[in-house]
C-alpha positions as CSV (number, residue, x, y, z in Angstrom):
1,M,1.5,-3.0,-5.6
2,A,2.9,-0.7,-3.0
3,R,2.2,-1.5,0.6
4,P,-0.3,0.8,2.4
5,A,1.0,3.1,5.1
6,V,0.1,2.3,8.7
7,V,-1.3,4.5,11.4
8,S,-2.5,3.4,14.8
9,S,-5.0,5.0,17.3
10,T,-2.0,6.0,19.4
11,D,-0.5,7.9,16.5
12,V,-3.8,9.8,16.1
13,A,-4.0,10.4,19.9
14,L,-0.4,11.7,19.8
15,L,-1.1,14.2,17.0
16,R,-4.2,15.4,18.8
17,A,-2.2,15.9,22.0
18,L,0.4,17.8,20.0
19,A,-2.2,20.1,18.6
20,R,-3.4,20.8,22.1
21,E,-0.1,20.9,24.0
22,R,2.3,22.1,21.3
23,S,5.0,20.1,23.0
24,V,6.3,16.7,22.2
25,V,7.2,16.0,25.9
26,A,3.8,17.0,27.1
27,A,2.0,15.2,24.3
28,S,3.9,12.0,24.9
29,R,3.1,12.2,28.6
30,S,-0.5,12.7,27.8
31,V,-0.8,9.5,25.7
32,G,1.4,7.4,28.1
33,I,4.5,6.9,25.9
34,T,8.1,8.1,26.1
35,R,9.4,11.2,24.3
36,D,11.7,8.9,22.2
37,R,8.8,6.7,21.2
38,A,6.8,9.8,20.3
39,V,9.6,11.1,18.1
40,Y,9.9,7.7,16.4
41,R,6.2,7.7,15.7
42,I,6.2,11.2,14.2
43,A,9.2,10.2,12.0
44,R,7.5,7.0,10.9
45,L,4.3,8.9,9.9
46,A,6.4,11.4,7.9
47,R,8.0,8.5,6.0
48,A,4.7,6.8,5.4
49,F,2.9,9.9,4.2
50,G,5.8,11.3,2.2
51,G,5.9,14.6,4.1
52,P,6.2,16.1,7.6
53,V,3.2,15.9,9.9
54,V,4.5,18.4,12.5
55,R,6.6,21.5,12.3
56,A,8.5,23.6,14.9
57,S,7.5,27.2,15.4
58,R,9.6,29.7,17.3
59,G,8.3,32.7,19.2
60,G,5.6,35.0,17.8
61,A,2.1,35.4,19.1
62,G,1.7,31.7,19.6
63,H,4.9,31.5,21.7
64,G,6.3,28.8,19.5
65,G,6.1,25.1,19.9
66,T,5.4,22.0,17.8
67,L,2.4,22.5,15.4
68,L,0.6,20.1,13.1
69,T,1.2,20.6,9.3
70,P,-1.9,20.4,7.0
71,L,-1.0,16.7,6.5
72,G,-0.9,16.1,10.2
73,D,-4.3,17.8,10.5
74,R,-5.8,15.6,7.9
75,I,-4.8,12.5,9.9
76,V,-6.4,13.9,13.0
77,R,-9.6,15.0,11.2
78,G,-9.9,11.8,9.2
79,G,-9.2,9.2,11.9
80,F,-6.8,6.3,11.7
81,D,-9.1,4.1,9.7
82,S,-10.3,6.6,7.1
83,V,-7.3,8.9,6.2
84,E,-6.2,8.9,2.6
85,L,-2.6,9.1,1.5
86,L,-1.4,11.6,-1.0
87,D,-1.7,9.0,-3.8
88,A,-5.2,8.0,-2.5
89,R,-4.1,4.6,-1.1
90,P,-6.1,3.7,2.1
91,I,-4.6,3.7,5.5
92,V,-4.8,0.4,7.4
93,P,-4.5,0.1,11.2
94,T,-1.7,-1.8,12.9
95,A,-2.3,-5.0,14.9
96,S,-5.4,-4.7,17.2
97,P,-4.6,-3.2,20.6
98,N,-4.8,-5.4,23.7
99,L,-8.4,-5.6,25.0
100,F,-9.2,-6.0,28.7
101,R,-12.5,-6.1,30.6
102,G,-13.0,-5.8,34.3
103,T,-14.6,-4.0,37.2
104,Y,-13.7,-0.4,38.0
105,R,-12.6,0.4,41.6
106,A,-12.1,3.9,42.8
107,R,-10.2,3.1,46.0
108,P,-7.6,3.1,47.3
109,A,-6.6,4.4,43.8
110,P,-8.3,4.1,40.5
111,H,-7.9,0.6,39.1
112,V,-9.6,-2.2,37.1
113,E,-10.0,-5.7,38.5
114,L,-9.7,-8.3,35.8
115,R,-11.2,-11.7,35.7
116,R,-7.7,-13.0,35.0
117,G,-4.4,-11.3,35.7
118,P,-3.3,-8.5,38.1
119,P,-5.5,-5.4,38.6
120,L,-4.5,-2.5,36.3
121,S,-4.0,1.0,37.6
122,V,-5.8,3.6,35.4
123,A,-6.0,7.4,35.1
124,F,-9.7,7.9,34.3
125,A,-12.8,8.1,36.6
126,A,-15.8,5.9,36.4
127,E,-18.6,4.7,38.7
128,D,-17.3,2.3,41.3
129,G,-18.2,-1.3,40.6
130,R,-19.0,-0.6,36.9
131,R,-17.9,-3.0,34.2
132,V,-15.5,-1.3,31.8
133,A,-13.5,-2.2,28.7
134,L,-9.9,-1.0,28.2
135,V,-7.5,-1.0,25.3
136,L,-3.7,-0.8,25.4
137,D,-1.7,-0.1,22.3
138,P,1.1,-2.7,21.9
139,E,3.6,0.2,21.3
140,A,2.8,1.8,24.7
141,I,4.4,-1.0,26.6
142,V,8.1,-1.0,27.7
143,V,9.8,-4.4,28.1
144,A,12.7,-5.2,30.5
145,R,14.5,-8.3,31.7
146,E,15.0,-6.8,35.2
147,R,13.0,-4.4,37.3
148,F,14.0,-0.7,37.3
149,R,12.8,2.6,38.8
150,S,10.0,3.9,36.7
151,S,7.0,6.2,37.0
152,A,4.8,3.5,35.4
153,R,2.2,2.4,37.9
154,N,1.7,-1.0,36.3
155,V,4.7,-3.4,36.4
156,L,3.6,-6.8,35.2
157,P,5.9,-9.9,35.6
158,A,5.4,-12.0,32.4
159,T,6.7,-14.8,30.4
160,V,7.3,-14.7,26.6
161,D,5.0,-17.1,24.8
162,A,6.1,-16.2,21.2
163,V,7.9,-13.7,19.1
164,R,6.3,-13.0,15.7
165,P,7.6,-11.0,12.8
166,G,6.0,-7.6,12.3
167,R,6.2,-4.8,9.8
168,D,9.5,-3.2,8.6
169,G,11.7,-5.4,10.6
170,A,9.8,-5.0,13.8
171,A,8.3,-7.8,15.9
172,V,5.3,-8.6,18.0
173,L,6.0,-10.1,21.4
174,V,3.2,-12.3,22.8
175,A,3.6,-12.5,26.6
176,R,1.6,-14.0,29.4
177,S,1.1,-12.3,32.8
178,R,-0.8,-14.3,35.4
179,G,-3.1,-15.8,32.8
180,A,-3.6,-12.7,30.7
181,S,-2.2,-12.6,27.2
182,V,-0.5,-9.3,26.1
183,R,0.9,-8.3,22.7
184,V,3.9,-5.9,22.7
185,A,5.4,-4.1,19.8
186,V,9.2,-4.3,19.9
187,T,12.1,-3.8,17.5
188,A,14.2,-6.6,16.1
189,E,17.1,-5.0,17.9
190,T,15.3,-5.2,21.3
191,V,14.6,-8.9,20.6
192,R,18.3,-9.6,20.1
193,A,19.6,-7.3,22.9
194,L,17.3,-8.7,25.5
195,G,17.3,-12.3,24.3
196,L,13.6,-12.4,24.0
197,R,12.5,-15.9,23.2
198,P,9.7,-18.3,24.3
199,G,10.1,-19.0,28.0
200,A,12.1,-15.8,28.8
201,R,11.0,-14.0,32.0
202,I,10.3,-10.3,31.5
203,F,8.6,-7.3,33.1
204,L,6.0,-5.2,31.2
205,Y,5.9,-1.5,32.2
206,V,2.6,0.3,31.4
207,K,1.6,3.8,32.4
208,A,-1.9,4.3,33.8
209,T,-2.6,6.9,31.1
210,A,-1.8,4.4,28.4
211,L,-4.9,2.3,29.4
212,R,-7.9,3.9,27.6
213,R,-11.5,3.3,28.3
214,V,-13.6,2.3,25.3
215,E,-17.2,1.3,24.6
216,A,-17.9,-2.3,25.5
217,P,-16.9,-4.7,22.7
218,T,-19.7,-6.3,20.6
219,R,-20.8,-9.9,21.3
220,G,-18.2,-12.3,20.0
221,S,-15.2,-10.2,20.7
222,P,-12.2,-12.0,22.3
223,R,-12.2,-11.8,26.1
224,R,-9.3,-11.1,28.5
């Protein structure tokens, strides 16, 4: 039996942003990932679905840009957990995104105070003092062994707890930052190049726009 294709909520958010912005650079900035990561996601979706999900348009009344194909539009309209492949096999989501809960603070800049771990800078507005729930896609996190200049407003010192095998040769890195556990999607090449193994000290770079507010999880959901 063939393996089902995989699409995550970030993939859907990226395609929605592309439909709106008509630019890979602008769309990737909108969902809080790099342009290279956006291009990788688009190519992965094309392989999974057996056809292109975007196309380039030059000039004309629409002034050109990157547009969704009918297949890309189906993904957006159906949602990541209900889209059907061309051969009617179901789509299944990737590993669950990281879930955090805390208290929203508007000053000095929008951030969420967690029960455990450092406060997280966010890019949305909410009532000051309100309890909120956040999700962070594992693929929206950049891993580094040393600090570097970045526009990311969240730089979290962390320690690798485990490296687990993922899909298609990828890996899932489980790291701990000041008591909070974070899952990070990385390639096998990144694991080798950075020497990522249990006990390794790393830095996690997360853009404020990558932290999305969601409805409060139901009772029994894991807490952060």
